[in-house]
Steps between C-alpha positions, in 0.01 A plus 500: 500500500360151539585327824652161412545388860363143541154520657562213740687721746213748540251213514686329786526831687124542454434159651727582794298818566170309505590194710430507870670296769447124495470370853531153651134407500525123435585245766723193475290219651794279597696756701249781553703791358364762261628543145429688177326270255538506124128586473550817704789607278308427179190681625707806588689500171235413242301828500819708480654285225178516295481877547860555388488229231765262628502123458753237606635183337692231696776277361633208704873502426605212725321251720618246753263240651572225746317268737562530872382310805353679799589396853164322509587297192277685254626588152503862381614657175752783535512741205732793429433720197708783356252722318527810281205741518456762226269797559374651171294805405325614181804628306675164535753624754566284804710437805593159632601346827628151587402340830520156661196334654502180702224294658400155621179307447380147572307493171557652158509871585858563614588682177175700505581616851861584410378716211248678724769579754737623228236725342397644837852611586572616145201735529599618848843597372415639154214717623645563851165405649473651849446255783371545850781288646833354390471206257691254714245219547469178297207460264172319551592131496748362748591142401626260761871498562671271251789262535648583160452320169306175491815299437687645800557253783599758761433868561739732316573870506317693224703518181641841413451583133746700292478877475463706182870589528600133514271421205674775304843350584382168357378671183836674452685172541267337247587773251871462570504126454221461244310272738124449461258545788392137457854376574522718808164385639565134414826516695309555824177322408277805474247606233488882532737769630249588772562161665877552540615516860812659643658154519420445131659837423825400671516173303424676170758774553761241596439325167523830315838570663628187329335577166702696238370788291293422195774640273827500697780720364749218534328169412640204695721254315303223334486193720599685819335285771457801731231644275310182432163452666484841666164591658229628263712401191 
């Protein structure tokens, strides 16, 4: 009987059998600590992935970029990318994983660095790459401490972004009220869901509490002032 099991599972297991430990052999010049570079991960993975016929395709799902000032007054670009990686093999079967990478750079490479970080940790977790130590150190570049966004006048606490659970609550409320994502984001001055903070979430959910269902069972009387101008309507 022909085995119809997708080949990707056996291929990934084969790669896991062939990969050795990846140690912290690179050194961060600013702070002197050792780290595992993307080159070391790629060099360890490539022979095994070629042997077991696996290739990977990245897809940037969301990206957030902003300018920040360092304590020395220099400008850096801060980039956060949410990326889906798909690992394919010869029969077309695949597995995917979604990770978030973030990085800073004083030039034009913040996104490149964020993608490298995301891919490195995607590979560590998909292939369970053994390490010689715990992966608890930062990566190669250590930008200067920043004071927040360029437009900030004073130092502020880092913004806390919404969780997947909170994002799902927003989606359910959008379905209930028939509200578009554009209206929700415009209400708090944001462009993508990834930029929403916990404070934004509280404001949005407060507006939803005062927004009726898309098709209420008992429509309000025509001209009732209570229902006029409700949020998101």
